[in-house]
N, C-alpha and C positions, 0 to 999 in steps of 0.2 A: 724508291724505299731501299732500304739499306739493312740486310739484317744479317747474323751471323753466328755461326753454331760453332760450340764448345767441343773441339775434336776429343777430348777428357787424354786416355792413354793410348787411342789407336794414332794419335799425331807423330806420339813417339815412335812407333812400329813405320809411321806413312816413312817419317825422314828417315828412317835406317833403309829401309825399302830403295830409297833416291840414291841416301846419299853413299851407301855401301856401293854401288852398281854404278853412280854415274864416272864418266873418264871422258878421254878426251876427244874420245868417235860421237859426242852428243850432238845430234841437230837442233838446237834446243829453239829454232823461230823463223819464224819466215826469212827465206834464205838462208838460212844456215848460222853458225856461229858467229861470223862476221857480219852476217847481214845482208851479202854480197853476192851469195853464190858459190862460193870457194870451199872445198874440202882437201884437206891434207892426207885422205885415203889414198892407200896406192895398191895394188892391183883388181880395182875397180874391174868388172865385165866391160866387154863392148859389146857382145854379142849375146843376142837372146829371142825367144819366143815365146808362144804359148808352151811351146816342148821343150823348150831348152833354157839351161839354168835361170831356171825358175825355183828356189826353193820352197817356196808355197805361195798359196794365192787362196786370201781368204774372204767370202762374203763382207761387205759393212753395210749394214742395214740403214735404212731412210735414205735423206738424201743430202748435200754439203758437200762443198769444190774449197773447207780447208785443204793445207796442204799437212802433212806428216809432219810432226817433231817427234824427238824421240831424247830417254833420257833414262841410262842406262837400259834395262831389257823393258822399259814401257815406249809405247806409240800410241801419240793423243790427234784426234780428231775432234773435228764436231759433227753434227750432224741434223735434220732436220724432219721430224713426223709429223703425220696429221694436218698436208698441207701450211708447212710452217707457223701452228700451233704448241707443240711441243717441240722444242729447241734440247740439244744434247749434248754430253761429254759422254766420246769413246776412248777404249784405251785397249789396245791390243799387247801383249806377250811378243819382245823383236824374235824369240829363240822360235815360236814355233807359229806366232798367228794368232793364239786364243785370247779371245776376245775375253777380256779381263772385267771390265765396267761398260755401263751402257746408263749414265745420270742422267733423267731427267731435269735440266735447272728452269727452263721456264716455259710454261704456257698462258701464252697473249690469248686474248679473248679475239683481238683480228691477227692475221699475220701479216697486214701492210704488203705495201705496192711491192714491188724489184722488177728489175731488167729483164724481158725473158731471156738473156743470155748470164742473170745473176739467180742466186739462190737463198735462201733463208740462213743460211750457215757455211760462208764465204771467208770471213776473217782466220787467218790461223792463229791457234794458240802458242802461250808463248809458258818455257818452262823453266826455273830456277834450281833444280837440282833437289827442290822438296818440296814443290809443289808446281801447277800448272793451272795456268789463269787465259778463261776463254770470254769471248766479246762477241756479242749478236747485234752491234751496234744500239740503238737507241730501246730495243728488247730486252737488254739487261749483261751485267757483267760478271763473272763468278771467278773465282777461287777453291781448289780442292785439291784432296792433298792424293798423296800416291794408293789411298787405299780406295778412294773414290768419294770421301768426307767432303761436304762441303764445307769449306769455313768463311767463307761471307758470300753473300751476293749485294748488288747496287742497283739497280732499278731508276737512280734518280737523273740517268745526262735523259735531256730535252734536246731534241732535233730533229727535222727529219729527213729519214734517210728514202728519197722519194722512188731510187732505184735499189734499194736496198742495202747491207752495207757491207763492206770487203776491206777498210783500210784496218791492218793487225794489231795488235797490242805488242807492246814493245818493253822491255824493264831497262832499266837502269838505278844501279844500286839497289835503294829499298825502294822508288820509284815504278809507280807502272803505269806507264801514257799511253793514252789512247787519241786519237786524230778523230776528230766530231764536223764532218767538214758537208753537212745537210743544205738542203734548199732553203732553209730559214733562219739557221743559227751555223756559223761557225767557227770555231774553235779547238784548241788544245788541252790537257786537263790531265795534272800528273796525280796517280794515287798514291796512298800509307798500302804498299801491298800487303800489308800484314792484316789490314781493317777494311781498304775500298774508302775510304775517307778520301773528302779532296784536301790535294798540298797547296796546289796550284788550278790557275783554272785562266788559260791567254785566250782573248778573242782576235781572231784573225783581222788583218788592218788588210789595208791597199784592195778593196773587192768595188770601188765606188765606179769605176769604169763597168766594171759587169753588170752593173744594175742599172746604166746609162745606156749601152747596146741594143737593148729588148725594151718593149713596150711594159711600162710600171703594172707591176701586178702579174705579167702574162707568167705561163710555164717557163716561157723562153729565160725570162727575168729571175725567176726562179733557180731554176739548172744552172745558171749562168755564177754559180757561187759553188756549185757541190764538187767535189774532189775526193779521188780514193785511194792516191798515195798512202804505203805506209813511211814513218822517216825514216832515217839513218843517226846515230849518235856517231861523232869522231871528233877526235881531239883538235883544237888548231891551239897550237901555241902551250899545248899544256892543261888546256884548259878544254872540257865533253862541252861540243856543240850538238843540237837536236834539228836538223838542217828536214824541212817538209816542202813539197809541193803542192801548192793549193790552187784555187783558181786565181788567175790572173797576177800569181805569184809564188815566187819561192822564199820560205825565209829561214831565217836559223835564229834558236831560241837558248837562252841560257836556262841548263838545267836544274839549275838550285830553284830559279826564281820564276821563270816560262818568259820574263822580259827578251822583246827582241833586240837581237843583235844587229842583224843586218836580212836587206832584203834586196830583188831582183824582180820588175815587172814583167811580163811576159801577154800576151792577147790569149784566153781560152780558157777551156776549164773540164770538167772530168778525167783528169791527169790520174794515172790508176802507177804507174813505174818505180819503183823503187829508186833513191838516190844511190850514189856509189860515192867512194872516197879512193883518189889516191894521183902520186905525179904532182901534190901540190894545191889539188883542185878536188869541189865537190863536181860530179857529172850528176846534172838533176833532168827530170823530162818535165819539160810544161808543157808550151803550145806555140806558135803564132798565128794562130787563128782559130777558129771553130772545128772540131775534128782535125787539126795537122799539129802533129805533134812534134816535137822538136826539143835533141839532148843541147843542153848547155852545160860548156865546159867554163867555168867559173872562180874563180879567184877572191877568198874569203875576204872580208876587212870589216867594216860597218857601216849603220846607216846604210842605206840604198847605194846600190854598188854603183860604179861609175864604167864606164864602155872597154875603158881598156881592161877592165877586173874579168871581162868577160873573154876567156883565150879564143872560143870556137863556138859555133851552133849550125846543126843539123838538122833539117826536118823533111830529109830524102829516105823513105825508107824505116821511119820509126812508129810499129806500133803502138793500137792501144791500152793491149793491158799489158805483155811481157817486158819484164823489167830488162833493161840493157845487162850487158854483163863486160867487169872491166876485167882483162887480162894481163898485169904488167902494161906495156906499152901502145895493145890494143883496145879497142871500145868494140864489141858485137851489139848489132841491133838488128831486126827481124820486122817487117811491113804487116800489115795486115794478109794480105796474100801468100807470106810464106816464104819470099825471096830476104836473104840475110846477108849484111854488109860486116864486114871489118874494115873499122877506122884506124887512123893514127891517132892515137887519145891524147896526143901532145899538139894536133895542128886540126884535128880536122879531117882531114886527108883521106878518099879510097883508098883501101888495098885490094879489095875485091868485091864484087858482089855476085853471089849462086841463088837460084831458086832450090828447094829445098823442099817448095810442096803444102797443100795443107792448109790451115788457121791454127793461129796457138794464142793459146790464154797461159798456158804454164810459162815461166820464165826458168830460163836455163840457167843450169852449175857446172863449174869449170872442177874436174880433178886430176892431178898428176897430169896436166897439159893439155886434158880432152876438154873437149864441151859437148855438155847432150843438150839439145835441141828436140822437145816432143810436143807434136802435134796435137791439137784438139781429139784425130781418128786413131790416135793411139802409136803413130810413128815415132820411132827416136831416131832422129841422126845424132852421128858422133864424129866431130870435125876435131882436127889436131887444132890446137891453138898457137898461132904465128900470125905473120904477114902474109904468108903463102896459102892461099886453098888447099884442102886435104880432106878427102871422105875415108873415115875407117870403119864406119859400117853403117846399115840403116837396120832399122829391128821393128815388128808390128807386134802388136797385140791387140785384145779384141775390147770394145767398149770406146766409150768418151773421156779424155781426160783433161782435166782444166787446172788440176792441183799439181803444183811443181814439184819435182823429185825432192828427196831428201836421202841422206849417205849417214850410214854408221857401221865404222868398220869395215867392212870389207864387201857391203852389200846395197844397194842402189834399191830403195822403198818408195812407189809409184801406188798413186791413187786414182781407181777409173770412177767412174759414177757407178759402179756394183762392187767391186771387189780393191784389195791392197794386196800388192805384189813383194816379196822380199826375191832381187835379182842378183847373183851372184857364181862369179865362175865354182867351178868344183872344187871340195876339200881334196887335196894333195897328199 
């Protein structure tokens, strides 16, 4: 069902609330302004604890693993309550942590299934400076303004998120784009961001091998078609392409029509990592076998990519959930056991490999030449970017951390299972 709310005069106030305070320090989507984990911020802290360099720490209601996104002085996230039967949007004031909004959006009769490591509110919202767009997989998608008013809701998406939703929504001009790689249907959809109406719907192709590897109709055969990656948009020869990793293949799509531009096969499913772009190549997380993930450095083209368009691939040390981070000519990855590796982004050759310890779900970020790795148990390791290994600091907070960090101005924002933190150096 698609429903819309007429915001009347408050929509003007909401637009002003966003637009008059929005600035270059915003963190509007999963993995930040460029979708690749980079921040232009200077002077971010590298050391903190529960009693050091924490400007504020506030409780977060409900349960959820969506990452914070920031526009102006508003921080948005999502959560679930009542065992997944109440799906909500949360907003906090960036300056003091005060909760501004807690809006119930969807109340499904059944919460549905999820993976033990997943939740019911994992996709990260996306902001456009005037509105926030939140997504709960097939349970619903919604648009709100800065006043916390619902502009529209869409509950028309039909696919089975067997282990819960995880892919985050993204924006391109007037399009809100969602990846819906379920166990029954796999497609990408572009909506009119102002109404929630469908502009185009592109079915996934190239999944024939996924169906043949397992007994027809079995749970394995169904799981072999699912994936959770958030797409990346980047221009190739001046034309933006939507690049999305899915089960058994990665593909690029035309933003105007949804038409497939190029694709590359691999073997495996359940991809999570978001692609990156640099050095004339897309770096995509695929796989070489079930539960063995791989980074491919590919040169875009048309149709099925040829062997010489794959510059290199690496399947050693690639974790299931965290996205790799590309910093210039170095690519940083981490495995499920907490071993980080720095690769030459041009050749795939290894520069160094070091154990950071712990398990990782959050994707790392880079700012001012430093890389921030947060493990599930609240340990943040800060590394100096470069082909040589150098640890700058290790920091410890309380709680469980699966959401990726956000940056705004001189501060880092971290979400645990119970709290939201603003971390920054003391004012001079």
